[in-house]
DRENDO-1510 file (C-alpha; in Angstrom, 1 decimal, always signed):
<recs>
REC; n; res; u; v; w
REC; 1; MET; +0.1; +2.8; -39.1 .
REC; 2; HIS; -2.6; +3.4; -36.5 .
REC; 3; LYS; -5.9; +1.6; -37.1 .
REC; 4; VAL; -9.0; +3.6; -37.4 .
REC; 5; TYR; -12.5; +2.3; -37.0 .
REC; 6; THR; -16.0; +4.0; -37.3 .
REC; 7; ASN; -18.1; +1.0; -36.3 .
REC; 8; ILE; -19.1; +1.4; -32.7 .
REC; 9; ILE; -21.6; -1.3; -32.1 .
REC; 10; GLN; -22.6; -0.7; -28.4 .
REC; 11; ILE; -22.4; +2.1; -25.8 .
REC; 12; ALA; -23.1; +0.8; -22.2 .
REC; 13; GLY; -22.3; +3.3; -19.5 .
REC; 14; ASP; -18.7; +4.5; -20.0 .
REC; 15; VAL; -17.8; +1.3; -22.0 .
REC; 16; ILE; -18.0; +1.2; -25.8 .
REC; 17; THR; -17.6; -1.9; -28.1 .
REC; 18; VAL; -16.0; -1.7; -31.5 .
REC; 19; GLU; -15.5; -4.3; -34.2 .
REC; 20; ALA; -11.7; -4.4; -34.7 .
REC; 21; GLU; -8.9; -6.9; -35.4 .
REC; 22; GLY; -5.2; -7.0; -34.4 .
REC; 23; ILE; -5.9; -5.1; -31.2 .
REC; 24; GLY; -4.0; -5.8; -27.9 .
REC; 25; TYR; -5.4; -5.9; -24.4 .
REC; 26; ASN; -4.8; -2.6; -22.5 .
REC; 27; GLU; -4.1; -0.8; -25.7 .
REC; 28; ILE; -4.9; +2.9; -25.8 .
REC; 29; ALA; -7.3; +4.5; -28.3 .
REC; 30; GLU; -8.4; +8.0; -29.3 .
REC; 31; ILE; -12.0; +8.7; -29.9 .
REC; 32; THR; -12.8; +11.7; -32.0 .
REC; 33; THR; -16.3; +13.2; -31.4 .
REC; 34; ARG; -18.0; +16.5; -32.1 .
REC; 35; ARG; -16.7; +17.6; -28.6 .
REC; 36; GLY; -13.1; +16.8; -29.2 .
REC; 37; VAL; -10.7; +13.8; -28.5 .
REC; 38; SER; -11.2; +11.4; -25.6 .
REC; 39; LEU; -8.8; +8.6; -24.7 .
REC; 40; ALA; -10.0; +5.0; -24.0 .
REC; 41; GLN; -8.4; +1.8; -22.9 .
REC; 42; VAL; -9.1; -1.7; -24.1 .
REC; 43; ILE; -10.5; -3.7; -21.2 .
REC; 44; SER; -11.8; -6.8; -23.0 .
REC; 45; ILE; -11.5; -8.6; -26.3 .
REC; 46; ASP; -13.9; -11.2; -27.6 .
REC; 47; LYS; -13.0; -12.3; -31.1 .
REC; 48; LYS; -13.6; -9.2; -33.1 .
REC; 49; LYS; -15.5; -7.3; -30.4 .
REC; 50; VAL; -13.3; -4.9; -28.5 .
REC; 51; ALA; -14.5; -3.2; -25.4 .
REC; 52; LEU; -13.0; +0.1; -24.3 .
REC; 53; GLN; -13.4; +2.1; -21.1 .
REC; 54; VAL; -13.6; +5.7; -22.0 .
REC; 55; PHE; -11.6; +7.9; -19.6 .
REC; 56; ALA; -13.8; +11.0; -19.7 .
REC; 57; GLY; -17.2; +9.0; -20.0 .
REC; 58; SER; -19.2; +8.2; -23.0 .
REC; 59; ARG; -21.4; +11.3; -23.0 .
REC; 60; GLY; -21.4; +12.8; -26.6 .
REC; 61; ILE; -20.1; +9.6; -28.2 .
REC; 62; SER; -22.1; +8.4; -31.1 .
REC; 63; THR; -21.9; +5.1; -33.0 .
REC; 64; GLY; -20.4; +6.9; -36.1 .
REC; 65; ASP; -17.4; +8.5; -34.3 .
REC; 66; ARG; -13.8; +7.6; -35.2 .
REC; 67; VAL; -11.8; +5.2; -32.9 .
REC; 68; ARG; -8.1; +5.3; -33.6 .
REC; 69; PHE; -6.1; +2.6; -31.9 .
REC; 70; MET; -2.5; +3.7; -31.0 .
REC; 71; GLY; -0.9; +0.4; -31.1 .
REC; 72; HIS; +0.7; +0.6; -27.5 .
REC; 73; PRO; -0.6; +0.6; -23.9 .
REC; 74; MET; -0.8; +3.6; -21.7 .
REC; 75; ARG; +2.5; +5.4; -21.3 .
REC; 76; ILE; +3.9; +7.7; -18.6 .
REC; 77; SER; +6.9; +9.9; -18.5 .
REC; 78; SER; +9.7; +8.7; -16.1 .
REC; 79; GLY; +12.8; +10.2; -14.5 .
REC; 80; GLU; +13.8; +12.8; -12.0 .
REC; 81; ASP; +11.5; +15.4; -13.4 .
REC; 82; LEU; +8.5; +13.6; -11.8 .
REC; 83; LEU; +9.8; +14.3; -8.2 .
REC; 84; GLY; +7.7; +16.8; -6.4 .
REC; 85; ARG; +4.9; +16.5; -9.0 .
REC; 86; ILE; +1.2; +15.6; -8.7 .
REC; 87; PHE; -0.7; +13.8; -11.5 .
REC; 88; ASN; -4.0; +12.2; -12.0 .
REC; 89; GLY; -4.6; +8.6; -12.8 .
REC; 90; SER; -4.0; +9.3; -16.5 .
REC; 91; GLY; -0.6; +11.0; -15.9 .
REC; 92; VAL; -2.0; +14.5; -16.5 .
REC; 93; PRO; -0.5; +17.1; -14.1 .
REC; 94; LEU; -2.8; +18.3; -11.3 .
REC; 95; ASP; -0.2; +20.9; -9.9 .
REC; 96; ARG; -0.3; +23.2; -12.9 .
REC; 97; GLY; +3.2; +22.2; -13.9 .
REC; 98; PRO; +4.3; +21.3; -17.3 .
REC; 99; VAL; +3.2; +18.3; -19.2 .
REC; 100; LEU; +6.1; +15.7; -19.4 .
REC; 101; ALA; +6.5; +13.8; -22.5 .
REC; 102; ASN; +10.2; +12.6; -22.3 .
REC; 103; ASN; +11.4; +9.1; -21.3 .
REC; 104; LEU; +8.0; +7.5; -21.9 .
REC; 105; ILE; +7.6; +4.0; -20.5 .
REC; 106; ASP; +4.8; +1.4; -20.9 .
REC; 107; ILE; +2.6; +0.7; -17.8 .
REC; 108; GLY; +1.2; -2.6; -16.8 .
REC; 109; GLY; +4.2; -4.7; -17.9 .
REC; 110; PRO; +5.0; -8.2; -16.3 .
REC; 111; ALA; +6.6; -8.7; -12.9 .
REC; 112; VAL; +10.4; -8.8; -12.7 .
REC; 113; ASN; +12.1; -12.1; -13.6 .
REC; 114; PRO; +12.8; -14.1; -10.4 .
REC; 115; VAL; +16.4; -14.6; -11.5 .
REC; 116; LYS; +17.0; -10.8; -11.1 .
REC; 117; ARG; +15.6; -10.8; -7.6 .
REC; 118; ILE; +17.6; -11.1; -4.4 .
REC; 119; ILE; +16.4; -12.3; -1.0 .
REC; 120; PRO; +15.1; -9.4; +1.1 .
REC; 121; ASN; +17.6; -8.5; +3.7 .
REC; 122; LYS; +17.4; -4.8; +4.5 .
REC; 123; MET; +15.1; -3.1; +6.9 .
REC; 124; ILE; +13.2; +0.1; +6.1 .
REC; 125; ARG; +13.1; +2.3; +9.3 .
REC; 126; THR; +9.9; +4.3; +9.9 .
REC; 127; GLY; +10.3; +5.8; +13.4 .
REC; 128; ILE; +7.2; +3.8; +14.5 .
REC; 129; PRO; +7.9; +1.4; +17.3 .
REC; 130; MET; +5.1; -1.0; +16.5 .
REC; 131; ILE; +6.6; -1.4; +13.0 .
REC; 132; ASP; +10.4; -1.1; +13.5 .
REC; 133; LEU; +10.4; -3.1; +16.8 .
REC; 134; PHE; +7.7; -5.6; +16.6 .
REC; 135; ASN; +7.0; -6.1; +12.8 .
REC; 136; SER; +9.9; -4.7; +10.8 .
REC; 137; LEU; +9.2; -3.4; +7.3 .
REC; 138; VAL; +11.6; -5.1; +5.0 .
REC; 139; GLU; +12.8; -3.7; +1.6 .
REC; 140; SER; +11.0; -5.3; -1.3 .
REC; 141; GLN; +8.2; -6.5; +1.0 .
REC; 142; LYS; +4.6; -6.2; +0.1 .
REC; 143; LEU; +2.2; -5.4; +3.1 .
REC; 144; PRO; -1.2; -4.2; +3.4 .
REC; 145; VAL; -2.6; -2.1; +6.2 .
REC; 146; PHE; -5.9; -3.7; +7.0 .
REC; 147; SER; -8.4; -1.3; +8.5 .
REC; 148; ILE; -12.0; -0.3; +8.8 .
REC; 149; ALA; -13.4; +3.0; +7.5 .
REC; 150; GLY; -12.7; +5.8; +10.0 .
REC; 151; GLU; -9.3; +4.5; +11.0 .
REC; 152; PRO; -6.3; +6.8; +10.4 .
REC; 153; TYR; -4.7; +4.7; +7.7 .
REC; 154; ASN; -4.0; +7.7; +5.5 .
REC; 155; GLU; -2.4; +9.5; +8.4 .
REC; 156; LEU; -0.3; +6.4; +9.0 .
REC; 157; LEU; +0.8; +6.2; +5.4 .
REC; 158; ALA; +1.6; +10.0; +5.4 .
REC; 159; ARG; +3.7; +9.6; +8.5 .
REC; 160; ILE; +5.6; +6.7; +6.9 .
REC; 161; ALA; +6.1; +8.8; +3.7 .
REC; 162; ILE; +7.7; +11.5; +5.9 .
REC; 163; GLN; +10.0; +9.3; +8.0 .
REC; 164; ALA; +10.8; +6.1; +6.0 .
REC; 165; GLU; +14.4; +5.8; +5.2 .
REC; 166; VAL; +14.2; +5.4; +1.4 .
REC; 167; ASP; +15.1; +7.5; -1.5 .
REC; 168; ILE; +11.7; +8.0; -3.2 .
REC; 169; ILE; +8.0; +7.8; -2.2 .
REC; 170; ILE; +5.3; +7.2; -4.8 .
REC; 171; LEU; +1.8; +7.7; -3.6 .
REC; 172; GLY; -1.0; +6.1; -5.5 .
REC; 173; GLY; -4.4; +7.4; -4.3 .
REC; 174; MET; -7.5; +5.6; -5.5 .
REC; 175; GLY; -11.1; +6.9; -4.9 .
REC; 176; LEU; -9.7; +9.4; -2.5 .
REC; 177; LYS; -11.9; +12.1; -1.0 .
REC; 178; TYR; -10.7; +15.5; -2.0 .
REC; 179; ASP; -9.9; +16.3; +1.6 .
REC; 180; ASP; -7.7; +13.2; +1.9 .
REC; 181; TYR; -5.9; +14.3; -1.3 .
REC; 182; LEU; -5.3; +17.8; +0.2 .
REC; 183; PHE; -4.1; +16.2; +3.4 .
REC; 184; PHE; -1.5; +14.2; +1.8 .
REC; 185; ARG; -0.3; +17.1; -0.3 .
REC; 186; ASP; -0.3; +19.7; +2.4 .
REC; 187; THR; +1.3; +17.4; +5.0 .
REC; 188; LEU; +4.2; +16.3; +2.9 .
REC; 189; LYS; +4.7; +20.0; +1.8 .
REC; 190; GLU; +4.8; +21.1; +5.4 .
REC; 191; GLN; +7.3; +18.5; +6.4 .
REC; 192; GLY; +9.5; +19.0; +3.5 .
REC; 193; ALA; +9.1; +15.6; +2.1 .
REC; 194; ILE; +7.4; +16.3; -1.1 .
REC; 195; SER; +10.6; +16.9; -3.1 .
REC; 196; ARG; +11.2; +13.1; -2.9 .
REC; 197; CYS; +7.6; +12.2; -3.7 .
REC; 198; VAL; +5.6; +11.6; -6.9 .
REC; 199; PHE; +1.7; +11.7; -6.6 .
REC; 200; PHE; -0.8; +9.8; -8.8 .
REC; 201; ILE; -4.2; +10.8; -7.6 .
REC; 202; HIS; -7.6; +9.5; -8.5 .
REC; 203; THR; -10.5; +11.1; -6.6 .
REC; 204; ALA; -14.0; +9.6; -6.1 .
REC; 205; ALA; -15.2; +12.1; -8.8 .
REC; 206; ASP; -12.8; +10.9; -11.5 .
REC; 207; PRO; -13.5; +8.3; -14.2 .
REC; 208; VAL; -13.5; +4.7; -12.9 .
REC; 209; VAL; -10.8; +3.5; -15.5 .
REC; 210; GLU; -8.3; +6.0; -14.0 .
REC; 211; CYS; -8.7; +4.2; -10.7 .
REC; 212; LEU; -7.5; +1.0; -12.3 .
REC; 213; LEU; -4.5; +2.8; -13.9 .
REC; 214; VAL; -3.2; +4.3; -10.7 .
REC; 215; PRO; -1.4; +1.2; -9.3 .
REC; 216; ASP; +0.1; +0.4; -12.8 .
REC; 217; ILE; +1.3; +3.9; -13.3 .
REC; 218; SER; +2.8; +4.2; -9.9 .
REC; 219; LEU; +4.5; +0.7; -10.1 .
REC; 220; ALA; +5.9; +1.5; -13.6 .
REC; 221; VAL; +7.5; +4.6; -12.4 .
REC; 222; ALA; +8.8; +2.9; -9.3 .
REC; 223; GLU; +10.5; +0.2; -11.4 .
REC; 224; ASN; +12.1; +2.8; -13.5 .
REC; 225; PHE; +13.6; +4.5; -10.4 .
REC; 226; ALA; +14.5; +1.2; -8.9 .
REC; 227; LEU; +16.5; +0.1; -12.0 .
REC; 228; ALA; +18.4; +3.3; -11.6 .
REC; 229; GLY; +19.4; +2.2; -8.1 .
REC; 230; LYS; +16.8; +4.0; -6.0 .
REC; 231; ARG; +15.1; +2.5; -2.9 .
REC; 232; VAL; +11.4; +3.2; -3.8 .
REC; 233; LEU; +8.5; +2.9; -1.4 .
REC; 234; VAL; +5.0; +2.7; -3.1 .
REC; 235; LEU; +2.0; +3.7; -0.9 .
REC; 236; LEU; -1.3; +2.7; -2.3 .
REC; 237; THR; -4.6; +3.7; -0.8 .
REC; 238; ASP; -7.1; +2.2; -1.0 .
REC; 239; MET; -6.9; -1.2; -2.7 .
REC; 240; THR; -10.6; -1.9; -1.9 .
REC; 241; ASN; -11.5; +1.1; -4.0 .
REC; 242; PHE; -9.4; -0.4; -6.7 .
REC; 243; SER; -11.3; -3.7; -6.5 .
REC; 244; ASP; -14.6; -1.9; -6.4 .
REC; 245; ALA; -13.7; -0.3; -9.7 .
REC; 246; LEU; -12.9; -3.7; -11.1 .
REC; 247; LYS; -16.3; -4.9; -10.0 .
REC; 248; GLU; -18.1; -1.9; -11.6 .
REC; 249; ILE; -16.5; -2.5; -14.9 .
REC; 250; SER; -17.1; -6.3; -14.7 .
REC; 251; ILE; -20.8; -5.6; -14.1 .
REC; 252; THR; -20.9; -3.2; -17.0 .
REC; 253; MET; -19.3; -5.9; -19.3 .
REC; 254; GLU; -22.0; -8.4; -18.0 .
REC; 255; GLN; -19.3; -10.8; -16.8 .
REC; 256; VAL; -20.4; -13.7; -14.5 .
REC; 257; PRO; -19.8; -12.4; -10.9 .
REC; 258; SER; -17.9; -14.2; -8.3 .
REC; 259; ASN; -17.9; -13.8; -4.5 .
REC; 260; ARG; -20.0; -10.7; -3.6 .
REC; 261; GLY; -20.3; -9.5; -7.1 .
REC; 262; TYR; -16.3; -9.2; -7.6 .
REC; 263; PRO; -14.9; -10.5; -10.8 .
REC; 264; GLY; -13.5; -14.1; -10.8 .
REC; 265; ASP; -10.0; -12.8; -11.6 .
REC; 266; LEU; -9.8; -10.6; -8.5 .
REC; 267; TYR; -7.0; -12.6; -7.0 .
REC; 268; SER; -4.8; -12.3; -10.2 .
REC; 269; GLN; -5.6; -8.7; -10.6 .
REC; 270; LEU; -4.4; -8.0; -7.1 .
REC; 271; ALA; -1.3; -10.4; -7.4 .
REC; 272; SER; -0.2; -8.9; -10.7 .
REC; 273; ARG; +0.3; -5.5; -8.9 .
REC; 274; TYR; +1.7; -6.7; -5.6 .
REC; 275; GLU; +4.3; -8.9; -7.3 .
REC; 276; LYS; +6.0; -5.8; -8.6 .
REC; 277; ALA; +7.6; -5.5; -5.3 .
REC; 278; VAL; +11.3; -6.5; -5.8 .
REC; 279; ASP; +14.9; -6.0; -4.6 .
REC; 280; PHE; +17.0; -6.0; -7.8 .
REC; 281; ASP; +20.4; -7.5; -7.9 .
REC; 282; ASN; +23.0; -4.6; -8.3 .
REC; 283; ALA; +20.2; -2.0; -8.4 .
REC; 284; GLY; +17.5; -0.5; -6.3 .
REC; 285; SER; +14.2; -2.0; -4.8 .
REC; 286; ILE; +10.4; -1.5; -4.7 .
REC; 287; THR; +8.5; -1.9; -1.5 .
REC; 288; ILE; +4.7; -1.8; -1.5 .
REC; 289; LEU; +2.5; -0.7; +1.4 .
REC; 290; SER; -1.1; -0.5; +0.7 .
REC; 291; ALA; -4.2; +0.5; +2.6 .
REC; 292; THR; -7.0; -2.1; +2.4 .
REC; 293; THR; -10.2; -1.2; +4.1 .
REC; 294; MET; -12.4; -4.1; +5.3 .
REC; 295; PRO; -16.2; -3.3; +5.1 .
REC; 296; GLY; -17.7; -4.3; +8.5 .
REC; 297; ASP; -14.3; -5.2; +9.8 .
REC; 298; ASP; -14.7; -8.5; +7.9 .
REC; 299; VAL; -11.3; -10.0; +7.3 .
REC; 300; THR; -13.1; -12.7; +5.1 .
REC; 301; HIS; -14.3; -10.0; +2.7 .
REC; 302; PRO; -13.0; -11.0; -0.8 .
REC; 303; VAL; -10.6; -8.0; -1.1 .
REC; 304; PRO; -8.6; -8.6; +2.3 .
REC; 305; ASP; -9.1; -12.4; +2.0 .
REC; 306; ASN; -7.4; -12.5; -1.4 .
REC; 307; THR; -4.9; -10.1; -0.3 .
REC; 308; GLY; -3.7; -12.2; +2.5 .
REC; 309; TYR; -2.7; -15.0; +0.2 .
REC; 310; ILE; -0.5; -12.7; -1.9 .
REC; 311; THR; +1.3; -10.5; +0.6 .
REC; 312; GLU; +3.9; -11.2; +3.4 .
REC; 313; GLY; +1.8; -10.4; +6.4 .
REC; 314; GLN; -0.2; -7.3; +7.3 .
REC; 315; PHE; -0.5; -4.4; +9.7 .
REC; 316; TYR; -3.8; -4.4; +11.3 .
REC; 317; LEU; -5.0; -0.9; +12.2 .
REC; 318; LYS; -7.7; -0.9; +14.9 .
REC; 319; GLY; -8.7; +1.7; +17.6 .
REC; 320; GLY; -6.2; +4.3; +16.1 .
REC; 321; VAL; -3.2; +1.9; +16.8 .
REC; 322; ILE; -1.3; -0.9; +15.1 .
REC; 323; GLU; -2.8; -4.0; +16.8 .
REC; 324; PRO; +0.0; -6.4; +17.9 .
REC; 325; PHE; -1.9; -9.5; +17.5 .
REC; 326; GLY; -3.5; -8.8; +14.3 .
REC; 327; SER; -0.3; -7.6; +12.7 .
REC; 328; LEU; +2.5; -9.8; +11.1 .
REC; 329; SER; +5.6; -9.2; +9.0 .
REC; 330; ARG; +6.7; -12.6; +7.9 .
REC; 331; LEU; +10.0; -11.2; +6.7 .
REC; 332; LYS; +11.1; -9.5; +9.9 .
REC; 333; GLN; +13.3; -12.5; +10.8 .
REC; 334; GLN; +15.5; -11.4; +7.7 .
REC; 335; VAL; +16.4; -8.3; +9.3 .
REC; 336; ASN; +15.8; -8.1; +13.2 .
REC; 337; GLY; +18.8; -10.3; +13.9 .
REC; 338; LYS; +21.0; -7.7; +12.4 .
REC; 339; THR; +20.0; -4.6; +14.2 .
REC; 340; ARG; +20.9; -5.0; +17.9 .
REC; 341; SER; +21.5; -8.2; +19.7 .
REC; 342; ASP; +18.6; -7.7; +22.2 .
REC; 343; HIS; +16.1; -6.9; +19.4 .
REC; 344; ARG; +14.4; -10.3; +19.2 .
REC; 345; THR; +14.5; -10.7; +22.9 .
REC; 346; ILE; +12.6; -7.4; +23.6 .
REC; 347; MET; +10.2; -8.3; +20.8 .
REC; 348; ASP; +9.3; -11.7; +22.0 .
REC; 349; THR; +9.2; -10.8; +25.8 .
REC; 350; MET; +7.2; -7.7; +25.5 .
REC; 351; ILE; +4.5; -9.3; +23.1 .
REC; 352; GLN; +4.3; -12.2; +25.5 .
REC; 353; LEU; +3.7; -10.0; +28.5 .
REC; 354; PHE; +1.3; -7.9; +26.6 .
REC; 355; SER; -0.7; -11.1; +25.8 .
REC; 356; ASP; -0.8; -11.9; +29.6 .
REC; 357; TYR; -2.1; -8.4; +30.1 .
REC; 358; ARG; -5.0; -8.8; +27.8 .
REC; 359; SER; -5.9; -12.0; +29.6 .
REC; 360; VAL; -5.9; -10.1; +32.9 .
REC; 361; LEU; -8.1; -7.5; +31.4 .
REC; 362; GLU; -10.6; -10.2; +30.7 .
REC; 363; LYS; -10.2; -11.5; +34.3 .
REC; 364; GLN; -10.8; -8.1; +35.7 .
REC; 365; SER; -13.9; -7.4; +33.6 .
REC; 366; MET; -15.4; -10.5; +35.2 .
REC; 367; GLY; -14.8; -9.3; +38.7 .
REC; 368; PHE; -12.0; -11.6; +39.7 .
REC; 369; GLN; -9.7; -10.5; +42.5 .
REC; 370; MET; -6.4; -9.2; +41.1 .
REC; 371; SER; -3.2; -10.8; +42.5 .
REC; 372; ALA; +0.1; -8.9; +42.9 .
REC; 373; TRP; +1.3; -10.4; +39.5 .
REC; 374; ASP; -2.0; -9.3; +37.9 .
REC; 375; LYS; -1.4; -5.8; +39.1 .
REC; 376; LYS; +2.0; -5.7; +37.7 .
REC; 377; LEU; +0.8; -6.8; +34.3 .
REC; 378; LEU; -1.9; -4.1; +34.4 .
REC; 379; LYS; +0.7; -1.4; +35.0 .
REC; 380; TYR; +2.9; -3.0; +32.3 .
REC; 381; GLY; +0.0; -3.1; +29.7 .
REC; 382; LYS; -1.0; +0.6; +30.2 .
REC; 383; LEU; +2.7; +1.7; +29.8 .
REC; 384; PHE; +3.0; -0.5; +26.6 .
REC; 385; GLU; -0.1; +1.1; +25.1 .
REC; 386; GLU; +0.9; +4.6; +25.9 .
REC; 387; LYS; +4.6; +4.5; +25.1 .
REC; 388; MET; +4.8; +1.8; +22.3 .
REC; 389; MET; +1.5; +1.5; +20.6 .
REC; 390; SER; +0.5; +5.2; +20.3 .
REC; 391; LEU; +1.0; +6.4; +16.7 .
REC; 392; LYS; +2.1; +9.7; +18.3 .
REC; 393; VAL; +5.4; +8.1; +19.4 .
REC; 394; ASN; +8.1; +8.9; +17.0 .
REC; 395; ILE; +11.6; +7.4; +18.0 .
REC; 396; PRO; +14.5; +5.5; +16.3 .
REC; 397; LEU; +14.7; +1.7; +16.7 .
REC; 398; GLU; +17.6; +1.9; +19.3 .
REC; 399; GLN; +15.7; +4.4; +21.5 .
REC; 400; ALA; +12.6; +2.1; +21.2 .
REC; 401; LEU; +14.7; -0.8; +22.4 .
REC; 402; ASP; +16.0; +1.2; +25.3 .
REC; 403; LEU; +12.4; +2.3; +26.1 .
REC; 404; GLY; +11.4; -1.3; +26.2 .
REC; 405; TRP; +14.0; -2.2; +28.7 .
REC; 406; GLN; +12.8; +0.8; +30.8 .
REC; 407; ILE; +9.2; -0.3; +30.7 .
REC; 408; LEU; +10.2; -3.8; +31.8 .
REC; 409; SER; +12.2; -2.6; +34.7 .
REC; 410; ASP; +9.5; -0.2; +35.8 .
REC; 411; CYS; +7.1; -3.2; +36.2 .
REC; 412; PHE; +9.1; -6.3; +36.9 .
REC; 413; THR; +12.1; -7.8; +38.4 .
REC; 414; PRO; +14.7; -9.3; +36.0 .
REC; 415; GLU; +13.7; -12.8; +37.1 .
REC; 416; GLU; +10.1; -12.2; +36.3 .
REC; 417; THR; +10.6; -11.5; +32.7 .
REC; 418; GLY; +12.3; -14.9; +31.9 .
REC; 419; ILE; +15.1; -13.2; +29.9 .
REC; 420; LYS; +18.5; -14.8; +29.9 .
REC; 421; ARG; +21.0; -13.6; +32.6 .
REC; 422; SER; +23.6; -12.6; +30.0 .
REC; 423; VAL; +21.1; -10.5; +28.3 .
REC; 424; ILE; +19.9; -8.9; +31.5 .
REC; 425; GLU; +23.4; -8.0; +32.5 .
REC; 426; GLU; +24.1; -6.3; +29.3 .
REC; 427; TYR; +20.9; -4.2; +28.8 .
REC; 428; TRP; +18.8; -4.1; +32.0 .
REC; 429; PRO; +18.9; -0.5; +33.2 .
REC; 430; LYS; +21.7; -0.1; +35.7 .
REC; 431; ALA; +19.5; +2.2; +38.0 .
REC; 432; ALA; +17.0; -0.6; +38.3 .
REC; 433; MET; +19.6; -3.1; +39.2 .
REC; 434; LYS; +20.4; -1.3; +42.5 .
</recs>
């Protein structure tokens, strides 16, 4: 029997407070007003005081309106019918398709039992050399894309959605500009990738509570697909908008703020979502790639700072490219020894030489005379930036490895690279050996 109450004791912004008993956290309620029925979600419980965030806003709600608690958290339909569909943060269709009410699953459940997890050991190929070659994305990994506003992080996520070797893509958009939403939709349609995608979109004009629901809905659907044996990649953008929504609600609830106004449980809020990444034993997997913008390019900002303690590295997007020295995939060693025998050699050698190139650039900027070796490094660095770092480059891993050897041979002799003779003999371009 659903519990009904008519004693709303406070209305503050889009949050209402009701005196009620036996109510669960995250439980869904229906509020019946003169304007119709609105959904709300329990966001705080203090003894008999239950606070609910109203999805459609509190305008038109009076203290005498009926609040009916449903006895369960937010639910979303699951299954193959979702593929190719676009929904808002509440699971309501945005694509004029039918409302789905079959195979309902609860959102916001606990992370998977560690006993059911296996050690990550499979690579997800993206066709982007700076990922595949230098910081391999591993199945069941959780990685943020650290970026400042204005960088093409959404373009990067869209490209990964098109090219990633996975079964299903789930895009969770939070606080998106409408143009960004249209970009994702139109790009994936044009590239023929939307048929394996599910969109959950919250725009900047939508209710704040829906922003908080997007990761939970996305990950609940992903888990259902993964249990059915699918390799699922969840793309979340932007987790800073998600954190800002948490801050807005905590301020409304008059909670004691922590660092820069964010709630004290920011870390656990982020961790509870990222920990949904998993590779199931005898089933599929969930991999999470999230955009996290850094206000003022400040990596000590609470959102990227807390994220760094939870995730297994990061991609650092700067100047329109994935920066090699700010980026790290801590799980790449799990897979790059299984690709091609020269993978680790090329990765280590090229990054070391690129570091030397960056040092030469500083030397050049201070007016020092360039040696013959410095000039070789300058040539190498420009080729590396053009042919490896550019996000326009779209090639398979094996071709990227061959390209790495070609760049090395164009700039250096085999002896100058410091690579073992046995590896040189096997992979060094034969034309350059003459």
